[in-house]
N, C-alpha and C positions, 0 to 999 in steps of 0.2 A: 620592129620594122622588118627584120629578117623573116619572121614567120609568114606574114602575108605575102612577101616576095616569093618565098619558097612554095607556098600553096598555089599562088597564081602561076608561077613558072611550071609547076608540076602539071596543072590542068592544061596550060598552054602546050606543053610538050606532048601530052596525050592527043591533043587536037591537031597540032601542026608541027611536031618534032622541034627542031632547033629554033626556027623563026617563031613558032608558037610559044616556045619557052620564054624567049625575050619579051614578046608582047604580053604574055601572061604575067611575067614578073613585074613589068611596069604597071600593068593594070592592078595587080595586087597592092602595090605601094600606093597608087592613087586612091584606091578604094579605102585602104586603111586610114589614110590621111583625111579623107572625106568623113568617114565614120567618127574619127577623133574630134574633128571640128564640130560635127553635129552634136556629139555628146557634150563637148565643152559649152556650146551654145545653149543646149537644153538645161544644163546645170546652172548657167548664168541666169537664164530666164526663170528657172525655179526659185533661185535665191531672190531675184528681184520681185517675184510674185509674193514671197514671204515678207519682204521688207515693209510693205504698206500696212498690213494688219499688225505686224510685230511692233512697229514704232508708233502707230496711231493709238493702239490700245495702251502702250506705255505712257504716252502723253496724257491720256485720259486718267489713268491711274495716279500718275504723279500730281495731277490737279485735284484729286479726290478730297484732300484735306484743305483745299482752298488756295494753296500756294505751291508753285513748283520751285523747290530749293536749288541752290547752286550745286549741291552734292548730287541731286537727282539728275540734273543736266549733265554733270561730268560722267556719271555712270552710263547714261544714255549714249553719250559720245564715245565712251570707252568700248561700247559694243561695235562701233564702226570699225575699230581696229581688230577686235576679237573675231568679228565675222568677215574680216578681210574685204570690206566694201570698197568698190572703186569710187572715184570722185563723183561720178554720176549717181551711184547708189547712195552715197552719203547725202547728197542733195535731196534725193528722194526720201531718205529716212528723216531728215530734218523737217521737210515739208509735212510728212506724215505725222511726226511728233506734234507739230504745231496744230495740225488739223484735229488731232485727238484732244487738244486742250480747249477747243471751241465749245461753246454752250450747246450747239445743236448736233454734236457728235453722237452717232448712234452706236453705242458700245456693243450692244447685243448683236447687232447686224454684222459688225466687224469681226466679232469672235466667231460667229457662225460662218463667216466667210473663210476664216483661217481653218476652221475645222473641216470645211468642205475641200479647200485646195490641198490640205495635208493628207486627204484621203482617210482621215480618222485614225492615222497611225499613232498608237499610244506613245511611242518614243518622241515624236515631234510635238505632240500635245503637251507632254510633261516638260520638255525643254522650253517650250513657249511659256508655260506657267512659271518655270524656274527663272527665266529672263525677267518676267514681270515682277516677281517677288524681289529679285535682286535690285531692280530699279527703285521700287518704292521704299525699300529698307536701306537706302543709301546713307541716310542720316543715323542709322543704328536702331531704328524703331519703325514698326508698322502701326500707324494710327488706326483707330476703330473704323473710320470711314474708308481707309485704304483696305483694311481687312475685309470689310463687307463687299467691296468691289472686287477684290481678288476671289472671294467665294463665288460671286456672281460670274466672273470670268471662268472659273474652274467648272462650274455647273454647265456653262455654255459649251465648254469643251468636252463635257461628259465625264469630268473628273469630280472628286469629292472634296469636301471641306477639310477632311483629314489630311489630304495631300497638300493643301495650302498650309495647314498648321505644321506639317513636317518640314516643309521648305522654310517657313518662317523661323522654326527652331534651328535649322541649319544655319541660317543667316545670322541669327543672334549669336550662335557659337563662333561664327567667323568674325563678327564684330567685337567679340569679347577678347580677341587676341589669342585665342587658343589655337594650337597647331596639332596636327596628327602626331601622336606619340607623347604629348605633353603629360606630365605627372603631377602638375600642380593641383592643389586642393580645389574641389568643385563646390560652388555654392548650391543651395537648394534649387534655384532656378536652372542652373546649368545641368544639374542631374535630371530634373524633370524634363528639360528640353532634350537631353541625350536619349532618354527612354522614348520620347516622342519621335525623334529622328529614326530610331531603330524600329519604331512601330510595334513595340512590345509593352506589356504590362510590367510595372516594377516588381510584381510578385513572381515573375518568371524565374525558373531555376537556371543555374549556370550553364548546364549542358544545352538547354533549349535556347538560351541567350546566344551562345556561340553559333548554334545552327541558324538562328534568325539573322545574325550578323553576316555569316558566310553566304547565305542565300541572297541577302540584300547586295552584298558586294559582287556576287556573280551576276545578278540581274543588271547591275549598273556599271559593270566593267567597260571602260572605253573601247577596248578591242572588240568585245562582244557586240556592243552597240554599233560600232563601225561596220561590222559584218552584217548587221540588220539594216543598214542603209543610212546611219547617221552621217551627215555631212562633216568633212574633216574640220571645217570652220567652227563646229560646235564641240569639238573634242575637249577644249579647255573647260567648258561647262560641265561635261561629264566627269572630268578629272577632279574638279572642285567638289562635286557631289560625293565622289568616293572618298576624298580626303575628309570631308565632314562626317561621313558615316563612320570612318575609322576613328576620328576624334571622339565621336559620341560613344563608341564602344570602349575606348580608352578611359573615358570619364567614368562610365558605369563600372568597369572592372576594377579601376583604382578605388572607387568608393566602396565596392564590396570587399576589397582586400583590407581597407582601413577599418571597416566595421566588424571584420571577423576576429 
């Protein structure tokens, strides 16, 4: 508040000495408040614009295996809190989710709509896909019909099937009860998933494995993503992703230690 007042006062003083200083200071405060309100309104409108495609696609995906489970509904509702939705936005999200479950819902059109309003920003596209995978894997598994639709959504966003598989592997790791830093023995599936999360071949050497892990952590660090425009309401999703990346790295390094 002081800085706009100072600048406005300085300009006013140059134009009208002391009276100009007072008028300029007041004008600076009013302008700063106006710009803050405009920015706040713009961010609210942007979030509301994302709600429709986000939750309608979620509803369609949850219905892919023929039934929407209570777990899937609870996960969908948990995003209301995580995204800090207002009561009006929650009502909008519920209506969108139900619309997505309808037989005449056009999934491809809605995905294309999100890609358009997001400006094709990779960060927002990846977070959108992460939300969808989280919703359909609420019961601890992604069914074949759900996977096929997730791949369809990913391709509509301009992403790959590999990115779907990496996110599915992350969610399996989360549902298995593993936590970052865990040293308990890994099953063959957990180890395979860990390599998939890290996006590396099991034959990779230790040095290149560490480089790949550090690169992945750097690309997905919440602070770096925030600097690139990630909404604060999505920070928790980014933090979850980095935890699962670290958990995958721990599984691989522990398995290698045990085998040596």
